[in-house]
C-alpha positions in Angstrom: 1.6 -48.8 -35.4 2.8 -48.1 -38.8 3.1 -44.6 -40.3 3.1 -42.8 -36.9 6.2 -41.2 -35.8 6.7 -40.4 -32.1 8.8 -37.4 -31.2 10.3 -36.9 -27.8 8.6 -34.3 -25.6 10.9 -31.8 -23.8 9.4 -29.9 -20.9 11.1 -26.7 -20.0 10.4 -24.9 -16.7 10.6 -21.1 -17.0 10.5 -18.9 -13.9 8.4 -15.9 -14.4 6.8 -13.4 -12.0 3.4 -12.1 -11.1 2.8 -8.7 -9.6 0.9 -8.9 -6.3 -0.3 -6.2 -4.0 -1.5 -6.3 -0.4 -2.6 -3.5 1.9 -5.6 -1.7 3.3 -7.4 1.6 3.6 -6.9 3.9 6.5 -9.5 5.9 8.3 -9.4 9.7 8.8 -12.4 9.7 11.1 -10.4 8.4 14.0 -7.0 9.5 15.3 -5.3 6.0 14.6 -6.5 3.1 12.6 -4.6 -0.2 12.2 -5.2 -3.2 10.0 -2.9 -6.3 9.9 -3.0 -8.7 7.0 -1.3 -12.1 7.5 -0.2 -14.3 4.6 -2.2 -17.0 6.3 -4.4 -15.8 9.2 -4.5 -19.2 10.7 -0.8 -20.0 10.4 1.4 -17.0 11.0 4.5 -18.9 9.9 3.4 -18.6 6.3 5.1 -15.9 4.2 4.1 -13.8 1.2 6.6 -15.7 -1.0 10.2 -15.9 -2.0 12.2 -13.4 -3.9 14.2 -14.0 -7.0 17.2 -12.4 -5.4 16.8 -14.2 -2.1 15.9 -11.1 -0.2 13.2 -8.4 -0.2 14.0 -4.7 -0.1 12.1 -1.4 -0.7 12.5 0.1 -4.2 14.3 -3.1 -5.4 11.5 -5.7 -5.4 9.1 -4.2 -2.9 7.3 -1.0 -3.9 5.1 1.1 -1.5 1.9 2.7 -2.9 0.0 5.4 -1.0 -3.2 7.2 -1.9 -4.7 10.2 -0.1 -7.7 12.5 -0.6 -6.7 15.2 -3.0 -9.6 17.6 -3.0 -11.7 19.4 -0.5 -15.2 20.8 -0.4 -17.0 23.3 1.7 -18.7 21.9 4.9 -21.2 24.3 6.4 -20.7 22.8 9.9 -17.1 24.0 10.0 -17.8 27.4 8.4 -15.6 30.2 9.7 -12.8 27.8 10.7 -9.4 26.8 9.3 -8.9 23.1 9.4 -5.2 22.2 9.4 -3.9 18.7 9.9 -2.0 15.7 8.5 -2.6 12.1 7.7 0.4 9.7 7.9 0.2 6.2 6.4 2.6 3.6 7.7 3.2 0.4 5.8 5.0 -2.2 7.9 6.2 -5.7 7.1 6.2 -8.1 10.0 7.6 -11.4 10.9 5.7 -14.4 12.3 5.7 -12.9 15.9 4.5 -9.5 14.6 7.9 -7.9 15.0 8.7 -5.1 12.6 11.1 -6.0 9.8 11.0 -2.9 7.6 8.6 -0.1 6.9 7.6 2.7 4.5 5.6 5.8 5.3 4.2 9.0 3.8 2.9 12.1 5.5 0.5 14.5 3.7 -0.5 17.8 5.3 -3.7 19.8 4.6 -5.0 23.3 5.1 -8.7 24.0 4.4 -9.6 27.6 5.1 -13.4 27.9 5.5 -13.3 31.6 6.6 -13.8 33.0 3.1 -17.5 32.3 2.6 -19.0 31.5 0.1 -15.7 30.0 -1.2 -12.7 28.5 0.5 -9.0 27.9 0.0 -7.3 24.6 0.1 -3.7 23.4 0.1 -2.0 20.0 0.2 1.6 19.1 0.8 3.2 15.7 0.3 6.7 14.5 0.1 8.3 11.3 -1.1 7.7 8.1 0.7 10.2 7.2 3.4 11.4 3.6 3.2 13.7 1.4 5.2 16.9 0.1 3.7 16.7 -3.3 5.4 17.1 -6.5 3.3 14.7 -9.1 4.7 14.5 -12.8 3.9 10.7 -13.1 4.2 7.7 -11.3 5.6 4.6 -12.8 7.1 2.2 -9.9 7.6 1.5 -6.4 6.4 0.4 -3.8 9.0 -1.2 -0.6 7.7 -1.6 2.3 10.1 -3.1 5.6 9.5 -2.7 8.5 11.9 -4.9 11.6 11.5 -4.0 14.7 13.5 -7.4 16.4 12.9 -10.4 14.1 12.4 -12.4 17.1 11.1 -10.4 16.6 7.9 -12.6 13.6 7.1 -15.5 16.0 6.8 -13.8 18.4 4.3 -11.7 16.1 2.2 -13.3 14.3 -0.7 -12.4 12.4 -3.8 -10.9 14.7 -6.5 -9.4 14.4 -10.0 -5.8 14.5 -8.6 -5.9 11.8 -6.0 -6.8 8.4 -4.8 -10.1 8.7 -3.1 -11.9 9.9 0.0 -9.9 7.6 2.3 -6.1 7.1 2.6 -4.6 3.8 1.7 -1.3 2.0 1.7 -0.3 -1.1 -0.3 3.0 -3.0 -1.0 3.5 -4.2 -4.6 5.9 -7.1 -5.1 6.8 -9.6 -7.8 6.2 -13.1 -6.6 8.0 -15.8 -8.8 6.0 -18.8 -10.2 6.8 -21.5 -12.6 5.5 -21.6 -16.2 5.7 -25.0 -17.9 6.2 -24.7 -21.6 6.0 -27.7 -23.9 8.2 -28.0 -27.0 8.1 -30.8 -29.6 
């Protein structure tokens, strides 16, 4: 072949990352609600991936995300009452045998005073998430547990402009490495 020049092809592997999330909604209509999400529901030995650093740790390469109802409305069926209570969301990372490796949680407290008809007063109190300090090599499942101290709250809490929705939720965000293949001439 004359007039055609071949140049060598150099393939460079570059490690990058992809942000993934896994979690579930809670349920404030029951005292305790639990959901477990396995990396592979038919093979519990599978993990959610490897870390760049060789370990996983909260607020280093694992980040908890919690949403809670942030507004209330008047519910006539509870008129004349004060509805106090709390919703706690627990986000737990488990090994292949469902043993707890590390966890994060957040507690939110509510007071909805329905004694001042036709209006009502409402307050919400939330702190910072509590997270474990463990460094873990891998995790196979995420368990999300919601604990509601007063299920009447589900009737008076609703989606509002400040918050995440009508139901609480908990998610873990993490950066999972993957390979990008770039081609250079």
